[in-house]
Every structure is written in structure tokens, then in C-alpha cells.
N, C-alpha and C positions, 0 to 999 in steps of 0.2 A: 107858377105851373104853366101859364100860357106861354111864357117865354121859352121854357124848356121844350114844350111840345112843338113850338115853331122852329126851334133849332133842330129838333129831330127830323121834322119834315123837310128842312132845307138840306140835310145830309142825304136823306133817302131820295131816290129818283122818283119824281111824281109820275103817277099813272096817267098815261095819255088817253084821252077820250076822243074818239073819232065820231064826227057827226055824220059822215058819209059811210055807209056800210062797205062800199068798194075800197075806201082807204084802209079800213080795218082789215079787210081780206088781203089786200096787198101787203100790209105790214106783217100779217101772220105768215104769208108766203115767203117773205124775205127772211123772217126768223127761222122758218123751216129749212130754207136753203142753207143758211149758216150752219144749222145743226147737221145737215147732211154732209156739208163740206168737212166738218169736224169728224164725222164718222168715217168718211173716206180717208182722212189723214190717219185715223187709228187703224184702219184696215191695212194701210201701207206699212205700218211699223213692223209687224212680223216678217214681211217680205224683205224689208231693209236689213233686218238682223240676219236673215238667211243669206242675202247677198254679201253681207260682211263676212260671214263664214266662208263663202266662196273666195272672197278677196284674200283672206289670210292663207287659205290653202293654196291658192295660185302663187302667192308670194313664197310659200314654202317650196313649191316646185322650182321657182327661180333659184332659191338658195341651195336646194339640193343639186341643181345643175352646176352651180358655182363651187360646190364642195363645202359649203357651210352647213354641215349635217346637223350639228347640235341645235342651231337656231331654227333650222327647218323643222325638226321634231317639235320644238317649242311652239312654233306657229300652227302646227297641226292640232296641238292641244288647245290653243286659243280658238281655232276654228271650231273645235268640238264644244267649247264653252258657249259660243254664240249659237251653234246648232241646238244646244240643249235648252237655251232660254227662249228661242223664237216660238216654239210650240207652247211653252208655258205662258208667254205673253199673249199669244193668240187665244188661249183658253180663258185667261183672266179677263181679257177685254172682250171676250165673246166675238172674236173676229176670225174664227176658223173658217176657211174657205177651201173649196176643191183646188183652186189655183195655188194656194199656199201649200197644200199637201203635196201636190205634184212638184212644185218648185223645191220643196224640202228634200224630196227623194232624189231629184237631179243633183242638188247640192251635195247630198251624201255620197253619191257616186264619185264626185270630184274630190271632196274634202277627205273622205275616209276610204276611197278606193284607189283612185289614180295617184293622189299625192303620196300616201305612205308606200304604195307599191314602187313608184319611181324613186323615192327616197331610199328604200331598202335595196333596190337594185343597184343604184349608183354607189351606195355605201358598202354593201357586203356581197351582193350576188353577181356583180359584173364579171368577176374572174371566171365564173362558170359558163360564160358565153351564152349559147342558145338555151341551155338548161336554166340559166338564171332568169332570162327574160320570159321564158315560158312559165316558170313558176310565178313570176310577178303578174303575168297576164291571167293566170288561173286565179290568183287572189282577187284581181279586179272583177273577173267574170263571176266568181262565187259571191262577191259582195253585191253585185248588181242583181243576181238571182235571189239573194237573201232579202234585198229590199223589195223586189217584186212579190215574193212570197209573203212578206210581212204585210204589204198593202192589200193583198187578196185575203189573208187570214186574220186581218185586224179584229174583226168582230166575231170570229169563230173560236179562236183559241183562248186559253185562260189568260186574262189580262195581268195576272200576278207573275207570270213566267213567260220568258221569251222562248220561242221554238227555234233553237239554233243561236249561235253566238251573234250578238248585234254587231253590225259593221263598225259603229263608233268604238266599241270595246276592242275589236280586232285592230283598228287603226291606232288606238291608244297603246296597245301592247307593242306594236312595231315602233311607234314614235318614242315611247319611254325606253325601249331597249336601246335605240340609237343614242338617246340622251344619257342613259346610264353608262354605256360603253365609252362615249366621247368624254364625259365628265371625269371618269376614272382613268382615261387615257389607255383603254384596252383596245388592242388592235382587233378588228373583226376578222382578219385573215386566220387567226388562230382558232376561231369558233365558226368558221364559214359553214361547215356541215350542219352544226346545230342550228344556225340561223336559217339555212335552207329548209331544214325539217320544220322549224317553227313556222315559217311562212306557209308551207304546205299544210301543216296541222291547223292553223287558223282558217285557211281556206275550207278545209273539210268541216270544221266545227260550225262555220257560218251556214252551210247548206245541210247540216245534219239535223236530227230531231232531238239533240241534247238540250235539256231544259236549263235555262239560266234565270236567275232571280231578276225581276223587273224593277224592284224597289218602289213599287206603287202601293204596296200595302203598308200603311203607317200605323198598324195596330200596336206594334211594339213601342213606337214613339208615344202614342196616346196613353198606353198602359204604364210605361216607365219613362216619363219625360225627363226626370232628373238624370237617370242613368244614361239615357240617350244623349242628353246635352253634354255630360262629362265625356262620353265616348267621342262625340264630335269634336270637342275641344282638344282632346288627346290626339286625335287624328290630325287636326289642323296644326298642332304643335309639332308633330313629327314631320309633316311636310315642310313647315317653316325651318326646321333644323337642317333637313337634308332634302331640298326641293328637287334635286336631280337624281335622287336615289329612291326615295320612298314611293313615288308614283309608279316606278317599275314593279316593285313588289306588290303594290295594290292591284295593278292590272294583271299581274301573274296570278295572284290569289283569286281574282274573279274568273279568269280563264279556267283555272283548275277546279273552281267550285261547281262549274257546270256538270262535268262527268260525275263528280261526287254526289251532287243533288239527284242526278238521273238514276244512279245506282240505289240511293236511299229510297227514292220514290218507287223504284221497281220492286225492291224487296218488301217495302211497306204494302204495296198493292198485292203481292203474293200472299202476305199474311192475312190480309183482310178478305181474300177470296174464300168463300165457304166451301166446305167439302161437299161433293155431290150426294144427294140422298141415296140411301141404301135401297136397292130394289127389293120389294116384297115386305118392307118394314111396315108394321101396323101403325106406327106413329105418324107416317107420312100420308096415310089414307084420310079421306074426308070422314066426317062424323058418322054419316049414314053407312058408309062402307065399314067403319069400325064396328057399328052395331051388328051388321050382317056377319062380320067376321067372328064376333063373339057368339052369335047364335049358332 
């Protein structure tokens, strides 16, 4: 038994005892500095993910200028992936800062505003000349306004729903449209009017009050975990079978879901509104007034 305990003590790091209180205080300060350095490294991680999103979106701009439209759209989706996980990493590690929030908004303007606008202009809207680049500029401007409004209304509106189309979803719609057309070798010249209207429509939806699902309410997942898992596996399987086609229909379905949800909420609110009380009705009077009325 004595040999086993001595072996265990040899493996474990022995506790150091300081005779001088100043040495103990200095050792505690060094340990605290190491912990603070580790915390600073964790704080940097979300910002690095945001900068990675900017890198891929900037590379997407270069590919769009070179005429490699399909891979430019793919890189915009990759930038969207990194933009989506930086906030989650910040919340999980409890490293959310005002600096990170501002950096994320600036990155969104580049990744989901400038990059898809330039991609769509060089791919389909350039033949329209001035009208084409004006529509592209309107998309960028509406995206920036959408981000500014979201930052102001973040703690005011319902967190389960977005007020207006999120700019990552609008960028995903444009990027997946380019990927869809390029993969199927469909010339955008034949659908240039539709693509021009699509860009203007997305711009309007971003600054509108149309409600879109935020996918922050996990009640359905908690109540039906098996069905949710099966649905997720089915969706991933569809994307794996046709990775250049299915994302286009997913983004289109999300864009269409906003006006449908807004109409449903509007008619549901009208049904729940109570009819105004009838003037002079005895049932709407206080109890004392009812007694006086009966007398």
C-alpha cells in the first residue's frame, strides 16, 4: 500500500509551499496572467472567424471579376457559413463584445451586400448598363439599411421572427441562383428580366416589415426530436444528391415563406380582435349600474 501511494504521489505534481508570502503572491499573479492571456485568445476566436468570412467573400469578388461565377457563388455560401458560426462561438464561449458585433455588421455588408451584388451585376445585369448597376447599388444600400435597423431593433422586436428579409438569406438567394443556372448551363440572358426583378424584390424585402422565421425557437425539436432528426437527415441527403440545385430551392422557399407568414399572422390577428362592445348594453355595465338599471 505504501509503495502504491508513493507511486501516485510521484505522478501527481506536488503542491509547492512558499515560506515567503511575497513569493506566493507573485506565483498567484503569474497564474492569473496566464489565465488572462488564455481568455484574450478566446476573445480573438470569433473575430478570426468573422475575418475568415470577409476573406472568402473578397475572393468571391475576385472570381466574379474573372468570370468564374459558379465558384464565386460557392465562396459566398462558404462566407455565410463562417458568418453563422462566429456568433454562436462567441455565445458559447461567453466572449460577445461590442467590437465583435460591429465587426460582424461590417463583414455582412461586404460578404452579403457588395459580393453578391457585384457577382449578379457581372453575371446577368451588366447588359442593362446604368439600370443594372443602379439596381445592384440599391441592393447594397438596402442591405446596409437592413443591418442598421436590425442592430437598433435587436432587443425590441420578437426574437423568433426577423423584421424583413435577413441579408444573408438575400445573398444566399442570389448566390444559389448563379450556381443553379451555371450548373445546368442555363444562359442568364434568357431570364435577364426575371433576374433584374428578383434583385429589386430582394432589396424591397430586406427593408420591408415582412416577417421571416428566425429559427431560434427549438420547441418543435424538443417536442419531436426523432421526427426532427429524420427531417434533417432527409434534407442533408437531398443536398448531397444535388448540391448545386437543392440549395436554390431551399433559399427560394425561405424567401417565399416570409410573405406567406405575414399574411397568416395578419388574418390570425384579425380573428383574435374582439368585436367592440355594443353601446347601451346592460351586460357591459358595472354591477352597481346594473342594479340601478334593474330598479
